[in-house]
N, C-alpha and C positions, 0 to 999 in steps of 0.2 A: 756551528762550532766557533766561527769568528766572533759571534756575539758573546758566547760563553767566555772566550779568552779576553775580550774587551772588558766584560763585567768583572772578571777576576782581577785584571790589571787595575781597574778603577777602585776596587775594594782595597787592594793593597796600597795604592798610592794615596787614598783619601786621608788616612790618619796623618801622614807626613804633610800633606797640603794644609790640613786643618791646623796642625801645630804651627805652621809657618805664618798663618793669617790670624793667629790669636792676638787680641789686643794686649798691650802691656799690663801685666798683673798689678803693678803698683798703681796704675791709673784706674783700673777696674775697682780696686779696693776703696777708692774715693767716691765711687758711685753708690747711691742708695739702692739696695736690691728691690725689685718689684715683688708682687704678691707670690709669684712663682719661684722667687729666689734668684732670678737672673739679674745680671748687671749689664746694661747695654746689650741685652739679648744673649748673654753668655753665662753659663754655670761655671763657677770657679772650683778648681780642683782643691782638695784638702792641702793644708800646709804639710810639708814633709817633716817627720819627727827629727828633731835635733838631738842626737845622742848625748851631746855635751851640755844640753839644757838641764840644769839641776834645780830649777825654781820649784820650791815646795818639797824638795828632797833633803834627806839627811845622809851624811857620809858614814858608812860602817867601818871605814878603814882610814886612819890618819896618814898613811903613807910611810910611817916610820916605825910604829910599834904594833904589837898584837893586842893592844888594849881592848877589852871586851870579848876577845876570842879565847877559846880554850881547846887545846889539842894535845896529841901525843908528843911528849918531849923528844927532841932530837929529829923530829920530822918536819916541823914548821918553823919558818924564819921570815925575816923581811930582807929582801935584796933589791937594791936599785928602785925603791918605791913600789915594790910589789910583794904580796904574800906568796911565799914559795914553799911547796911541799916536795920532799924528795924521798924516793925509795930506791935503795941500791942493794946489791948482793951482800954488802957489808952491814947495811942497816935496812932490813926489810920492814917496811911500814905496815904492810897488809892492806886491808880495806878499812880505812879509818877516816874520820872527819875532824875538821876544825870547826868548832861550834861557836856561833855568836850568841851571847847571852844578854846583849844590850837592849833587845827589842823582840817582841813577838807580833805577828800580824796574820790576818786572814786575807784581807783584800789589800792589794798593793801593786805598785810598779817597781820592779827591780832592774837596775842597769849595772852591768859590770863588764870587764874585759877578762878573757880567759885564754890561756895558752897551755898546751900539753906537748911535752917533748919526751924523747927517748923511747916512748912506748906507754902501754898501760892506758888508764882512763881516769876520768874525773866527772864531776857534775856539781850542780848547785842544788842544795837541799832547801826546801821551803815548806811552810805549814807542817813542820816536823817536830818529833819528840826524840828524846834520847833513851837508851836502855837496850838490853839484850833480849830480843823476843825468843820464845820457845823454838828450839830447832836450829838456832843460829850458832854456828861453831866457826872457829878460825880455819882458814885454808891451810893446806900443808905447807909447813915452813914459815907460817906467819906467827906473829906474837899473840899471846893470849888477848882475848877481847876485854875491853874496859867499857863498862856501860856509859861512861861519860862521853865516849867518842864513837859510839855506834848510834846511827840515826835511823828513824822510822818515818816514812812518809814519802810524798812525791818529790821527784828529782828531774831537773832539766839536764839530760845526759850530754856528755861530750867525751869523745874517745880519740886516741891516736889510731891511725889506720893499721893496726898490727895484723889484721886479717880481714877477710871479706865481710864477716859479720860485724866487726867493730866499725868498719867504714860506714855502716848503715845507722849507727847508734846516735851520732851527734844530732841534737835537736829534738829527739823523742822524749816522751814522758814515761819515766820508769818509776814504779812504786817500790821504794827501798825497804827491804826486810818486812814485807807484808804478805808474801806469797802470791801477790797479784802480777808481779813481773812487769813486762812492757804493756802498758795500757793503751797508749796511743803512739804508733810508729810515726817516724818522720813522713810527712806528706799526707797525714790522715786527720780527719775530723771525726772524733769518736764520742759516742754517748754512753754513759754508764748508768744503769738502772738497778734498783734493788733486786737481789736474787737472780740476776741474769749476767751472762758474759757481756763484756763491752761490745758494742756494735758499731760498725763503720757506717756513718751517715753522709760522708762526703770526702772528696779528695782535694788536696791542695796542689799536688803535683807528683811527678814520678820520684820515688825514693832515691834512686841512684842519681838522677839529674839534679836534685836538690843538694846533693853532696858537693856540687861544684861551688856552693856558697861557703863551704867549710874551708878554713885556712889552716892546713896541717902544719904544726910546728911554729905557728905565728899567732899574733894577737887576733882575737875574735870578739866582736861586740855581741853580748847576749842580753836580751830583754825578756823579762817574764812579767806577764800581766795576769793578775788573778782578781776576779770579781765574782763572789758567790761561787756557784758551781762551774763557772767558765774560766779556763786557764789557757793562755796563749804562750807559746815559745817562739821567739823571734831571734834569728841568728843572722848577724850582719845585714839587717834590714829586711830579711826574707822570712815570712811566716813559715814555720816548720811543722807545728803541731797544734791542734786545738782539742781540748777535752771539755765536754759538757757533762758534768757529774751531777746526776739527779738522784743520787743515793744519799739521804741525810745521814746515814751511819758510816759513810765512807771516810777513810783516813786521809783522803785527798781534800776534804771539804771542811777543815777545821783551822782554827788559829794555831800558829806554832812557830818554831824556831827556824833560823836560817843556818846553813852550814856549807862547807866546801870539802870536796872529797878528793882523796888520792887512792888509786887502786892499781895493783900490778907492779911488777919489778922487772926491769928498771923503769922508772917513771919520774918525771919532773912536771909539776903543775904550778902555774903562776896565775895570780889574780891581781887586778888593780882597778882603780876608779869604781869602787863599789858604792852605789847610791840607791837609797830606798825612799820611795814616796808611799807612806803608810796611809791607807784609807780607814781601816779599822782592824 
């Protein structure tokens, strides 16, 4: 038992000891790697992603106007350098989108900051189209639907914690207006195949514990990476959801528009620093 305890203590202490004895990274980068990729006997960790690095990106928002964007009048505005959508009892927005018409993309990196206040929910639409699909009707007390501001396709979800279910939504992949619903929940790696229900092929982490990365009522950094049938949602530096879509007929796997959502009343959603690196 003593040996077991000693081994356990050694395993716990080893990473900290290893980190303390690591050579200076800047010095290692000056060393030519050997055939195995080591520099002075050390493998170098990847560079951390800099959320503020916009090399190769284009801005989808100028910080001052809604140029390139189209949405329901009276719902969307620009306040303090952010796109803001509001839904109040006096002006119920319903479930509606602010659509960007300046670019379409299939493969891309998208970075933005999002904040949801008061209640309700939001999301970032990508690879999407506009229109009213069969069976889609407005909710009770909501304004009539306008095909210009209804979006169809995959969404990176983000919700205010109005209830236990909503607390689980932020970070997941939801298929908007396609009857597919939630395809990949937070914490899951999911594969989608033709003619079959999506299947779980791996876990990222516990759904509830990953919720600790969500900043309720504050700014959150959202990164969406799409390459072919593979889509990643990253929230505040933490991988939340992965979809591997192997269905060529899937609405998740096409080139399309980007959009910003507001849903629920009362609700206030804000977006800023919207940057896109389009691959194709």
